[in-house]
SEVEX-545186 format. One line per 5 residues: number of its first residue (from 1); for each residue x, y, z of N, C-alpha, C. Coordinates in pm, whole numbers, always signed. Last residue first. Example, Ala and Ser with C-alpha at 12.3 -4.5 7.8 and 13.67 -1.06 7.14 Angstrom:
REM residues 2
2 = +1285/-225/+708/+1367/-106/+714/+1290/+3/+787; +1319/-569/+780/+1230/-450/+780/+1320/-330/+780
***
This chain:
REM residues 377
377 = -3729/-493/+564/-3660/-404/+557/-3785/-247/+614; -3652/-777/+579/-3668/-697/+671/-3683/-545/+707; -3839/-1003/+462/-3826/-907/+378/-3787/-765/+549; -3776/-1328/+607/-3864/-1204/+500/-3791/-1067/+528; -3705/-1629/+561/-3704/-1481/+607/-3732/-1434/+522
372 = -3662/-1912/+604/-3833/-1927/+503/-3800/-1715/+594; -3432/-1961/+837/-3559/-2031/+683/-3655/-1944/+683; -3358/-1886/+1096/-3353/-1827/+946/-3396/-1792/+856; -3356/-1886/+1411/-3419/-2006/+1309/-3420/-1817/+1148; -3161/-1948/+1641/-3218/-1840/+1609/-3272/-1917/+1500
367 = -3033/-1947/+1960/-3114/-2039/+1961/-3252/-1969/+1863; -2706/-1936/+1861/-2842/-1809/+1955/-2955/-1866/+1942; -2689/-2080/+1795/-2555/-2096/+1921/-2674/-1959/+2009; -2722/-2085/+1481/-2766/-2184/+1565/-2706/-2178/+1715; -2637/-1849/+1410/-2694/-1836/+1489/-2803/-1978/+1565
362 = -2323/-1950/+1412/-2363/-1868/+1508/-2554/-1857/+1569; -2344/-2110/+1208/-2316/-2190/+1375/-2378/-2068/+1483; -2404/-1929/+969/-2529/-2078/+1019/-2489/-2115/+1207; -2318/-1736/+862/-2430/-1743/+1008/-2436/-1870/+1029; -2115/-1856/+696/-2072/-1772/+772/-2163/-1709/+910
357 = -2373/-1970/+515/-2276/-2106/+603/-2185/-1963/+703; -2506/-1738/+420/-2580/-1872/+514/-2418/-1966/+574; -2295/-1670/+268/-2299/-1593/+353/-2415/-1640/+487; -2226/-1897/+80/-2143/-1818/+151/-2177/-1704/+259; -2458/-1893/-69/-2444/-2024/-1/-2342/-1956/+149
352 = -2441/-1669/-212/-2526/-1627/-67/-2533/-1751/-19; -2199/-1706/-400/-2223/-1609/-294/-2305/-1656/-169; -2381/-1923/-476/-2274/-1976/-383/-2212/-1876/-282; -2498/-1790/-625/-2534/-1872/-587/-2468/-1929/-524; -2398/-1576/-813/-2512/-1561/-685/-2520/-1681/-602
347 = -2022/-1703/-864/-2107/-1698/-909/-2246/-1618/-745; -1712/-1441/-983/-1843/-1469/-863/-2018/-1539/-934; -1540/-1337/-1154/-1621/-1465/-1133/-1689/-1544/-1092; -1464/-1020/-1029/-1569/-1089/-1206/-1606/-1248/-1206; -1652/-1063/-727/-1541/-1089/-865/-1597/-1124/-943
342 = -1714/-967/-413/-1787/-986/-552/-1673/-978/-598; -1676/-1133/-31/-1636/-1035/-139/-1703/-1113/-322; -2041/-1107/+167/-1838/-1182/+123/-1852/-1068/-3; -2230/-1189/+484/-2186/-1110/+356/-2048/-1124/+296; -2378/-1070/+752/-2339/-1118/+636/-2294/-1118/+533
337 = -2476/-923/+1052/-2483/-877/+887/-2379/-1054/+885; -2769/-923/+1295/-2603/-1008/+1221/-2609/-980/+1093; -2964/-770/+1513/-2879/-752/+1432/-2822/-866/+1454; -3159/-766/+1786/-3040/-823/+1747/-2997/-873/+1584; -3396/-480/+1975/-3410/-593/+1888/-3245/-641/+1872
332 = -3390/-317/+2105/-3524/-427/+2153/-3476/-518/+2057; -3247/-129/+2090/-3374/-86/+2105/-3510/-132/+2099; -3010/-354/+1983/-3048/-183/+2018/-3160/-244/+2034; -2720/-556/+1960/-2824/-523/+2029/-2911/-355/+2030; -2521/-681/+1687/-2562/-578/+1751/-2705/-560/+1841
327 = -2246/-1007/+1675/-2457/-922/+1652/-2439/-840/+1742; -2066/-1074/+1417/-2097/-1026/+1540/-2231/-884/+1512; -1896/-1194/+1234/-2011/-1267/+1294/-2001/-1163/+1397; -1698/-872/+1185/-1737/-952/+1086/-1826/-1130/+1226; -1521/-597/+1277/-1633/-650/+1325/-1741/-713/+1245
322 = -1220/-689/+1312/-1293/-615/+1204/-1442/-659/+1282; -1065/-563/+1570/-1154/-690/+1530/-1176/-613/+1427; -811/-426/+1754/-932/-366/+1707/-940/-463/+1600; -601/-368/+2000/-661/-467/+1902/-794/-435/+1847; -332/-175/+2124/-514/-199/+2084/-514/-287/+2023
317 = -129/+15/+2343/-124/-83/+2303/-268/-74/+2211; +115/+308/+2388/-20/+235/+2360/-49/+153/+2312; +333/+397/+2570/+315/+292/+2497/+203/+222/+2444; +313/+578/+2721/+487/+548/+2651/+430/+512/+2563; +110/+570/+2916/+129/+659/+2773/+237/+601/+2674
312 = -103/+298/+3021/+55/+306/+2971/+86/+460/+2843; -320/+327/+2943/-239/+319/+3089/-125/+294/+3102; -461/+253/+2691/-353/+370/+2700/-253/+410/+2886; -514/+45/+2506/-524/+7/+2649/-396/+141/+2644; -868/-63/+2342/-759/+51/+2309/-702/+42/+2464
307 = -1085/-315/+2145/-1023/-241/+2326/-876/-158/+2269; -1297/-335/+1948/-1194/-446/+2032/-1185/-274/+2210; -1463/-310/+1636/-1466/-365/+1769/-1304/-410/+1849; -1504/-121/+1360/-1437/-218/+1379/-1448/-191/+1569; -1763/-240/+1095/-1638/-124/+1114/-1561/-245/+1218
302 = -1923/-480/+1005/-1860/-404/+919/-1735/-307/+961; -2171/-366/+1191/-2100/-487/+1118/-2005/-381/+1000; -2280/-140/+1318/-2110/-166/+1373/-2037/-281/+1312; -2445/-60/+1014/-2385/+5/+1205/-2249/-28/+1213; -2530/-49/+762/-2452/-149/+846/-2407/-135/+926
297 = -2802/+5/+605/-2661/+68/+665/-2636/-30/+786; -3035/-208/+358/-2994/-92/+475/-2843/-37/+542; -2981/-223/+109/-3084/-165/+154/-3078/-102/+319; -2721/-127/-101/-2711/-216/+24/-2875/-91/-2; -2603/+82/-318/-2643/-120/-375/-2763/-132/-178
292 = -2482/+283/-266/-2644/+269/-377/-2664/+165/-327; -2273/+196/-64/-2405/+330/-20/-2551/+202/-113; -2173/+108/-193/-2265/+1/-103/-2308/+72/-76; -2047/+258/-383/-2108/+92/-452/-2177/+46/-379; -1955/+460/-253/-1998/+478/-276/-2133/+359/-355
287 = -1729/+239/-169/-1813/+273/-96/-1909/+341/-90; -1590/+169/-391/-1612/+94/-331/-1718/+157/-205; -1430/+463/-463/-1562/+408/-554/-1664/+328/-519; -1256/+427/-246/-1342/+495/-249/-1534/+469/-325; -1086/+162/-309/-1180/+213/-171/-1281/+302/-215
282 = -1122/-45/-604/-1058/+106/-508/-1175/+124/-396; -1214/-298/-317/-1120/-171/-396/-1183/-153/-578; -1404/-392/-57/-1314/-361/-191/-1232/-280/-270; -1474/-377/+239/-1518/-322/+136/-1521/-352/-3; -1375/-623/+405/-1521/-557/+346/-1587/-484/+281
277 = -1123/-561/+408/-1222/-682/+352/-1328/-677/+340; -1026/-285/+428/-992/-354/+356/-1110/-421/+317; -1215/-146/+716/-1130/-160/+636/-1123/-244/+532; -1252/+208/+574/-1308/+122/+709/-1172/-24/+674; -941/+288/+770/-1095/+268/+752/-1147/+293/+681
272 = -706/+382/+763/-675/+233/+696/-866/+189/+658; -656/+655/+801/-533/+637/+710/-603/+469/+638; -812/+629/+1018/-798/+772/+936/-758/+722/+782; -645/+498/+1203/-764/+448/+1185/-813/+510/+1009; -357/+612/+1265/-416/+559/+1203/-485/+467/+1163
267 = -481/+884/+1358/-432/+870/+1209/-423/+759/+1139; -544/+844/+1647/-630/+903/+1507/-605/+863/+1365; -311/+671/+1734/-404/+630/+1678/-489/+721/+1555; -60/+937/+1543/-68/+837/+1667/-245/+776/+1603; +251/+977/+1407/+121/+913/+1393/+30/+874/+1505
262 = +520/+1086/+1424/+404/+1161/+1401/+315/+1113/+1420; +652/+813/+1444/+678/+890/+1470/+565/+980/+1518; +520/+627/+1147/+551/+722/+1167/+582/+773/+1307; +536/+228/+1225/+429/+329/+1272/+530/+458/+1255; +608/-70/+1070/+585/+42/+1199/+549/+218/+1161
257 = +413/-292/+984/+492/-196/+952/+481/-128/+1039; +237/-636/+803/+331/-553/+921/+389/-397/+910; +19/-842/+710/+116/-688/+690/+83/-637/+801; -102/-1158/+652/-63/-1096/+757/+53/-973/+696; -360/-1350/+512/-262/-1289/+486/-207/-1202/+612
252 = -607/-1661/+501/-559/-1516/+572/-400/-1435/+562; -923/-1827/+426/-729/-1803/+395/-727/-1586/+456; -1069/-2043/+685/-1074/-1876/+573/-863/-1878/+560; -1334/-2280/+665/-1175/-2190/+683/-1141/-2066/+604; -1593/-2353/+877/-1518/-2291/+785/-1406/-2323/+831
247 = -1646/-2467/+1161/-1774/-2450/+1060/-1751/-2438/+905; -1441/-2290/+1358/-1551/-2447/+1362/-1633/-2392/+1258; -1161/-2244/+1143/-1228/-2205/+1247/-1357/-2306/+1274; -809/-2274/+1028/-932/-2336/+1008/-1021/-2298/+1143; -656/-2041/+750/-702/-2093/+940/-858/-2140/+911
242 = -391/-2082/+602/-530/-2112/+568/-535/-2119/+735; -236/-1791/+367/-207/-1838/+473/-358/-1935/+538; -168/-1601/+203/-270/-1735/+171/-269/-1810/+258; +167/-1531/+347/+99/-1472/+247/-44/-1645/+234; +304/-1358/+611/+241/-1453/+533/+147/-1395/+457
237 = +451/-1112/+563/+525/-1238/+640/+449/-1365/+615; +486/-799/+416/+420/-938/+406/+446/-1027/+465; +569/-522/+539/+607/-618/+531/+480/-735/+491; +704/-190/+586/+570/-274/+525/+597/-367/+470; +920/+15/+552/+899/-100/+688/+784/-195/+650
232 = +979/+179/+368/+1018/+38/+397/+1025/-33/+473; +857/+421/+558/+900/+423/+464/+1003/+278/+446; +641/+415/+849/+826/+453/+794/+886/+389/+691; +261/+446/+780/+384/+394/+837/+524/+469/+773; +67/+576/+683/+127/+585/+788/+237/+546/+891
227 = +81/+468/+401/+11/+619/+423/+93/+676/+562; +83/+219/+435/+180/+327/+374/+159/+437/+382; -167/+112/+513/-43/+89/+653/+75/+189/+582; -300/+144/+235/-361/+215/+346/-196/+261/+446; -99/-2/+92/-133/+92/+72/-175/+166/+202
222 = -183/-251/+224/-100/-206/+233/-59/-83/+178; -434/-335/+133/-394/-284/+320/-252/-275/+333; -426/-333/-151/-509/-249/-98/-496/-237/+122; -272/-593/-119/-260/-472/-179/-287/-353/-122; -467/-736/+36/-321/-715/+81/-307/-591/-9
217 = -718/-733/-136/-746/-678/+31/-588/-645/+51; -607/-882/-344/-649/-754/-406/-618/-659/-255; -544/-1089/-272/-422/-1071/-338/-450/-943/-306; -861/-1237/-175/-708/-1186/-90/-556/-1116/-126; -862/-1254/-478/-930/-1185/-426/-844/-1156/-275
212 = -708/-1449/-594/-680/-1348/-629/-765/-1221/-508; -736/-1680/-376/-624/-1593/-390/-596/-1423/-463; -995/-1741/-495/-1029/-1668/-339/-898/-1671/-299; -954/-1809/-757/-1020/-1661/-731/-1037/-1715/-549; -841/-2070/-698/-732/-1893/-737/-863/-1794/-816
207 = -867/-2293/-488/-925/-2159/-521/-880/-2086/-578; -660/-2479/-411/-701/-2517/-522/-777/-2406/-562; -708/-2422/-71/-600/-2470/-95/-565/-2398/-267; -1014/-2464/-22/-947/-2336/-58/-807/-2314/-46; -1033/-2730/-18/-1145/-2625/-163/-1042/-2490/-141
202 = -943/-2769/+199/-894/-2828/+63/-1001/-2738/-111; -1056/-2689/+397/-894/-2603/+365/-878/-2628/+267; -1435/-2595/+329/-1310/-2750/+429/-1203/-2669/+324; -1627/-2443/+300/-1679/-2481/+444/-1512/-2634/+433; -1479/-2094/+302/-1467/-2196/+240/-1504/-2316/+326
197 = -1359/-1763/+185/-1402/-1890/+291/-1461/-1956/+167; -1154/-1514/+141/-1172/-1662/+92/-1217/-1730/+223; -1002/-1316/+328/-1038/-1297/+258/-1064/-1457/+123; -873/-1105/+654/-896/-1270/+564/-1022/-1207/+443; -631/-959/+728/-738/-971/+657/-763/-1064/+605
192 = -525/-861/+955/-495/-999/+930/-591/-1021/+820; -193/-623/+1061/-363/-596/+1026/-336/-761/+971; -1/-415/+1331/-19/-561/+1189/-216/-525/+1209; +281/-186/+1407/+186/-209/+1351/+107/-355/+1248; +468/-72/+1666/+500/-154/+1561/+358/-144/+1535
187 = +483/+116/+1852/+489/+137/+1671/+496/+86/+1568; +310/+31/+2095/+402/+90/+2041/+355/+170/+1920; +112/-197/+1916/+198/-237/+2024/+328/-135/+2047; -186/-288/+1761/-85/-192/+1760/+15/-230/+1962; -399/-390/+1529/-335/-410/+1632/-162/-387/+1696
182 = -640/-442/+1337/-527/-320/+1348/-476/-390/+1495; -828/-596/+1294/-796/-532/+1161/-637/-409/+1210; -857/-1006/+1248/-783/-883/+1310/-758/-746/+1202; -1065/-1187/+1250/-1076/-1137/+1149/-963/-1036/+1250; -1305/-1335/+1335/-1187/-1432/+1363/-1062/-1289/+1286
177 = -1549/-1219/+1619/-1463/-1182/+1484/-1369/-1336/+1464; -1803/-1246/+1732/-1702/-1349/+1743/-1631/-1353/+1632; -1929/-1012/+1988/-1866/-1017/+1840/-1786/-1192/+1898; -2191/-806/+2071/-2154/-859/+2077/-2077/-1049/+1947; -2295/-487/+2205/-2191/-541/+2068/-2176/-743/+2151
172 = -2572/-312/+2334/-2479/-374/+2321/-2404/-488/+2188; -2769/-44/+2445/-2686/-106/+2340/-2555/-203/+2386; -2925/+19/+2622/-3001/-94/+2578/-2912/-123/+2405; -2771/+299/+2632/-2956/+230/+2710/-2948/+56/+2631; -2488/+447/+2598/-2542/+422/+2518/-2716/+327/+2528
167 = -2405/+475/+2830/-2381/+608/+2751/-2448/+512/+2594; -2461/+363/+3016/-2597/+545/+3048/-2537/+486/+2932; -2440/+36/+2856/-2471/+95/+3012/-2522/+274/+2968; -2335/-111/+2639/-2256/+29/+2704/-2347/+96/+2814; -2146/-403/+2678/-2299/-357/+2682/-2223/-217/+2778
162 = -1936/-599/+2428/-1949/-439/+2581/-2095/-491/+2546; -1722/-822/+2355/-1847/-810/+2449/-1822/-701/+2502; -1558/-1052/+2199/-1500/-918/+2271/-1679/-957/+2293; -1259/-1260/+1982/-1399/-1271/+2123/-1432/-1128/+2115; -1069/-1359/+1866/-1075/-1204/+1864/-1198/-1170/+1904
157 = -1058/-1582/+1799/-949/-1561/+1845/-945/-1419/+1916; -1328/-1756/+1914/-1284/-1681/+1783/-1159/-1616/+1852; -1555/-2090/+1949/-1387/-1935/+1969/-1364/-1924/+1866; -1815/-2149/+1911/-1726/-2078/+1774/-1646/-2015/+1855; -1967/-2270/+2124/-1937/-2333/+1994/-1916/-2264/+1894
152 = -1858/-2070/+2329/-1850/-2195/+2334/-1886/-2321/+2218; -1897/-1792/+2254/-1744/-1858/+2277/-1772/-2029/+2269; -2207/-1833/+2227/-2107/-1833/+2110/-1964/-1903/+2105; -2286/-1811/+2486/-2335/-1923/+2418/-2216/-1941/+2294; -2123/-1673/+2611/-2092/-1749/+2633/-2144/-1835/+2507
147 = -2266/-1404/+2396/-2155/-1449/+2425/-2132/-1556/+2430; -2577/-1453/+2559/-2567/-1451/+2441/-2347/-1473/+2390; -2509/-1427/+2815/-2541/-1519/+2775/-2524/-1539/+2663; -2419/-1082/+2782/-2324/-1190/+2841/-2407/-1349/+2816; -2663/-999/+2676/-2567/-1025/+2614/-2464/-1133/+2630
142 = -2972/-1166/+2708/-2864/-1132/+2773/-2742/-1155/+2699; -3144/-1084/+2361/-3119/-1137/+2455/-3016/-1103/+2555; -3420/-951/+2217/-3331/-898/+2279/-3226/-985/+2410; -3593/-974/+1976/-3536/-965/+2051/-3417/-973/+2057; -3663/-1004/+1590/-3787/-937/+1748/-3757/-1003/+1830
137 = -3363/-972/+1437/-3451/-1058/+1520/-3527/-966/+1684; -3209/-942/+1141/-3257/-929/+1198/-3396/-1004/+1273; -2901/-969/+870/-3122/-1080/+925/-3092/-1028/+1052; -2850/-795/+594/-2876/-801/+784/-2963/-889/+766; -2596/-862/+347/-2724/-883/+439/-2740/-867/+568
132 = -2343/-713/+91/-2364/-807/+253/-2547/-755/+297; -2058/-732/-31/-2163/-724/-105/-2220/-794/+78; -1746/-543/-182/-1838/-688/-36/-1983/-644/-52; -1589/-580/-488/-1701/-521/-403/-1810/-564/-317; -1308/-501/-728/-1361/-640/-528/-1516/-554/-493
127 = -1233/-299/-854/-1217/-472/-886/-1255/-511/-791; -1465/-131/-1044/-1441/-180/-930/-1333/-308/-931; -1428/-26/-1291/-1478/+58/-1224/-1430/+68/-1101; -1442/-158/-1492/-1335/-142/-1481/-1347/+14/-1341; -1716/-287/-1630/-1693/-138/-1649/-1526/-80/-1596
122 = -1730/-524/-1530/-1682/-534/-1629/-1667/-397/-1677; -1837/-468/-1249/-1635/-503/-1238/-1623/-496/-1383; -2039/-338/-1273/-1949/-223/-1236/-1823/-268/-1258; -2175/-576/-1303/-2171/-428/-1488/-2063/-359/-1434; -2139/-697/-1115/-2040/-798/-1243/-2007/-650/-1392
117 = -2282/-547/-956/-2159/-567/-916/-2101/-566/-1066; -2519/-571/-1066/-2515/-539/-1090/-2371/-519/-1065; -2484/-906/-981/-2531/-870/-1148/-2441/-730/-1157; -2551/-835/-723/-2431/-976/-762/-2409/-930/-929; -2807/-792/-674/-2678/-678/-681/-2639/-750/-715
112 = -3028/-1025/-764/-2957/-932/-834/-2830/-782/-874; -2914/-1185/-556/-2850/-1245/-678/-2875/-1094/-834; -3052/-1065/-338/-2940/-1075/-375/-2825/-1120/-489; -3318/-1099/-506/-3266/-952/-440/-3120/-951/-472; -3313/-1340/-423/-3375/-1299/-588/-3323/-1171/-523
107 = -3307/-1409/-146/-3191/-1444/-262/-3224/-1409/-385; -3381/-1064/+22/-3409/-1208/-28/-3321/-1260/-131; -3195/-832/+195/-3196/-883/+137/-3285/-1001/+119; -3280/-868/+515/-3321/-701/+422/-3258/-751/+224; -3414/-1116/+669/-3355/-1088/+596/-3325/-984/+473
102 = -3566/-1212/+964/-3544/-1103/+858/-3427/-1068/+797; -3548/-1496/+1260/-3513/-1323/+1201/-3551/-1311/+1004; -3679/-1623/+1460/-3700/-1632/+1339/-3656/-1500/+1318; -3569/-1676/+1820/-3626/-1655/+1671/-3644/-1691/+1572; -3341/-1589/+1985/-3423/-1575/+1906/-3522/-1556/+1809
97 = -3342/-1761/+2246/-3422/-1796/+2154/-3419/-1644/+2106; -3158/-1875/+2546/-3116/-1760/+2459/-3192/-1827/+2316; -3219/-1885/+2945/-3119/-1974/+2753/-3175/-1864/+2635; -3164/-1672/+3201/-3238/-1759/+3084/-3149/-1820/+2939; -2849/-1595/+3336/-2948/-1576/+3304/-3012/-1671/+3210
92 = -2644/-1724/+3430/-2737/-1693/+3564/-2788/-1614/+3439; -2358/-1843/+3314/-2416/-1786/+3287/-2536/-1787/+3320; -1956/-1849/+3467/-2078/-1880/+3457/-2203/-1790/+3390; -1710/-1680/+3354/-1749/-1658/+3407/-1871/-1753/+3432; -1452/-1806/+3162/-1508/-1741/+3174/-1621/-1747/+3271
87 = -1107/-1848/+3266/-1190/-1866/+3246/-1255/-1792/+3238; -903/-1682/+3378/-876/-1794/+3243/-975/-1871/+3172; -905/-1329/+3401/-961/-1454/+3432/-874/-1550/+3288; -793/-1050/+3566/-822/-1112/+3439/-863/-1299/+3460; -985/-729/+3591/-980/-883/+3603/-962/-996/+3542
82 = -1086/-389/+3615/-1033/-399/+3566/-1010/-584/+3628; -1181/-11/+3658/-1154/-138/+3710/-1179/-336/+3662; -1180/+160/+3521/-1083/+128/+3518/-1071/-14/+3636; -1292/+164/+3109/-1291/+112/+3234/-1148/+85/+3351; -1479/+326/+2921/-1341/+361/+3006/-1388/+219/+3103
77 = -1596/+282/+2633/-1634/+348/+2746/-1465/+302/+2780; -1713/+405/+2310/-1579/+393/+2332/-1610/+373/+2558; -1794/+462/+1993/-1859/+479/+2102/-1730/+374/+2212; -1922/+600/+1680/-1761/+583/+1749/-1853/+565/+1901; -2135/+703/+1552/-2019/+643/+1486/-1839/+602/+1544
72 = -2397/+613/+1674/-2303/+645/+1720/-2204/+700/+1601; -2686/+469/+1547/-2655/+456/+1644/-2477/+610/+1620; -2933/+434/+1429/-2926/+575/+1506/-2842/+563/+1617; -3098/+247/+1268/-3026/+182/+1411/-2984/+326/+1516; -3167/+340/+1011/-3251/+308/+1142/-3194/+250/+1236
67 = -3008/+624/+801/-3017/+541/+929/-3109/+469/+1031; -3114/+575/+485/-3155/+585/+596/-3083/+554/+728; -2832/+628/+199/-2945/+485/+285/-2941/+564/+471; -2765/+775/+83/-2875/+735/+44/-2912/+681/+166; -2499/+1004/+54/-2579/+956/+158/-2681/+855/+59
62 = -2245/+1039/-117/-2313/+1107/-159/-2425/+941/-26; -1886/+1055/+65/-2013/+947/+17/-2143/+1001/-16; -1593/+1090/+67/-1672/+1144/-39/-1807/+1064/-30; -1396/+917/+347/-1415/+957/+190/-1551/+1005/+173; -1399/+941/+586/-1282/+888/+591/-1283/+980/+422
57 = -1665/+985/+655/-1635/+1108/+747/-1426/+1053/+713; -1798/+756/+632/-1802/+856/+563/-1742/+1007/+582; -1712/+530/+783/-1643/+567/+658/-1747/+657/+592; -1858/+534/+967/-1752/+615/+1044/-1725/+638/+871; -2017/+295/+908/-2084/+427/+893/-1953/+540/+907
52 = -1920/+130/+1052/-1888/+127/+942/-1888/+255/+920; -1811/+237/+1411/-1875/+150/+1314/-1861/+162/+1146; -1618/+135/+1710/-1594/+279/+1513/-1654/+187/+1422; -1633/+75/+1982/-1617/+5/+1809/-1577/+168/+1748; -1515/-128/+2269/-1589/-22/+2198/-1608/+0/+2044
47 = -1316/-41/+2574/-1366/-50/+2457/-1452/-46/+2427; -974/+56/+2725/-1126/+99/+2645/-1178/+47/+2560; -791/+218/+2970/-891/+76/+2918/-1026/+143/+2895; -569/+567/+2984/-743/+406/+3037/-681/+303/+2933; -509/+811/+2780/-519/+777/+2908/-605/+673/+2947
42 = -554/+926/+2531/-410/+1022/+2640/-451/+934/+2792; -700/+784/+2359/-492/+730/+2377/-466/+828/+2491; -873/+927/+2357/-909/+827/+2452/-746/+811/+2419; -838/+1206/+2238/-855/+1124/+2327/-815/+1050/+2408; -835/+1055/+1959/-691/+1096/+2040/-732/+1110/+2164
37 = -1037/+1022/+1937/-1025/+867/+1900/-887/+906/+1975; -1202/+1230/+1923/-1202/+1126/+2009/-1117/+1054/+2016; -1144/+1292/+1674/-1071/+1371/+1777/-1054/+1338/+1949; -1224/+1169/+1525/-1090/+1113/+1515/-1074/+1186/+1654; -1494/+1215/+1563/-1460/+1049/+1564/-1321/+1057/+1620
32 = -1583/+1397/+1382/-1536/+1420/+1515/-1495/+1290/+1621; -1681/+1331/+1162/-1524/+1383/+1182/-1485/+1425/+1328; -1932/+1127/+1298/-1883/+1200/+1156/-1714/+1223/+1165; -1978/+1153/+1647/-1972/+1121/+1467/-1977/+1200/+1407; -1922/+993/+1944/-1884/+1060/+1841/-1933/+1036/+1698
27 = -1871/+919/+2327/-1966/+819/+2150/-1913/+994/+2059; -1671/+759/+2605/-1704/+900/+2508/-1809/+809/+2342; -1790/+742/+2984/-1801/+686/+2808/-1796/+788/+2679; -1624/+602/+3250/-1660/+748/+3181/-1660/+655/+3007; -1588/+406/+3430/-1595/+545/+3463/-1585/+702/+3373
22 = -1829/+122/+3409/-1763/+196/+3374/-1746/+325/+3420; -1848/-123/+3598/-1839/-65/+3583/-1794/+59/+3551; -1603/-436/+3498/-1707/-370/+3517/-1719/-232/+3537; -1459/-577/+3257/-1452/-485/+3240/-1623/-456/+3358; -1182/-867/+3196/-1326/-839/+3194/-1356/-717/+3261
17 = -1004/-1054/+2970/-1012/-941/+3096/-1133/-913/+3073; -881/-1398/+2999/-1009/-1306/+2985/-943/-1188/+3006; -633/-1616/+2778/-770/-1590/+2932/-803/-1490/+2827; -467/-1594/+2606/-503/-1746/+2636/-651/-1755/+2753; -489/-1325/+2487/-382/-1419/+2466/-487/-1561/+2524
12 = -760/-1158/+2593/-665/-1175/+2629/-536/-1275/+2586; -1068/-1079/+2518/-994/-1193/+2461/-854/-1132/+2497; -1287/-931/+2657/-1223/-924/+2590/-1141/-1021/+2589; -1643/-735/+2811/-1569/-889/+2801/-1443/-941/+2682; -1772/-507/+3015/-1736/-575/+2877/-1627/-673/+2933
7 = -2054/-338/+3061/-1918/-420/+3129/-1907/-446/+2953; -2319/-121/+3262/-2199/-122/+3179/-2079/-203/+3170; -2509/-113/+3422/-2434/-3/+3422/-2272/-60/+3302; -2668/-278/+3184/-2760/-121/+3310/-2641/-17/+3309; -2592/-531/+3291/-2532/-443/+3162/-2674/-315/+3151
2 = -2421/-604/+3516/-2548/-534/+3516/-2572/-480/+3378; -2334/-1040/+3647/-2224/-808/+3553/-2415/-781/+3505
***
């Protein structure tokens, strides 16, 4: 597979869909991304992302952080040549070796920001704020080699990758996301927010803090879907379900609804973006807090990444994951974001350890060394 031409691999149940030789690409910034989504829903099979920074087109945010990655807010590639396979094809690329990474926040800086967030929480301005940092590596591995390395040691239910080819030269997204942002099948919509992470399931079962975090995000997801779903159709079929993944466990809930007949994909994304689990509550105030506190833009990280299948115009299907456990390759460098939700009883030490836990297996698979990181700004 040739990254210069562009290709994609996405999870399809127990197998994979491979798209090669893209026929069209759409990129957009700001409010134009909603028109782009409407056009995408008009036909074809597409793979791509809506960057976290597209949240500025949903909520008013006073911009402070410089856009150092230069990525669009939306990028999707249409693939007309698709093949379904049970197993990933073999890799012919050299072994992955990202080397030592740099962090956008040191441990001390991260602790200081946790204290600032606690001040916002005590003042009643927010109930939860997601705080993240970015690890950056001065290497750009073969995207498919990185993807297969992750799939081997960290299999994920929403694993996907896309090399954007001529649409975004040198740009690829490689994801091992465990979290469903939006699944659409006709008028049925589902989201499965993750809030609560620990090294083992037993810890989550007894953690009042993690349950409180999860419940706040479920309420926010219900409210978001309520804007575009039929009255009375919102339900929570599972709450505080424990999912075990390689090296850690998550607390996951499911929220479902039935979209109104006048709602398109662009309306759905506008109502729910950015994902509740990687922002906090209330969302408008939290988006500004993140802008004020974090030193670098998130880019694709914490946005949405996946596929839209509009080949049957009568029943559009979509599966977008929250872009966590996700590498972005751009301009000869590789970026990985890690973070977590901060609430009133959060401990800065524990929150830092959680960010390390979330990245540990991915970094080992990518041949990265995150020890003794330096300032990435």
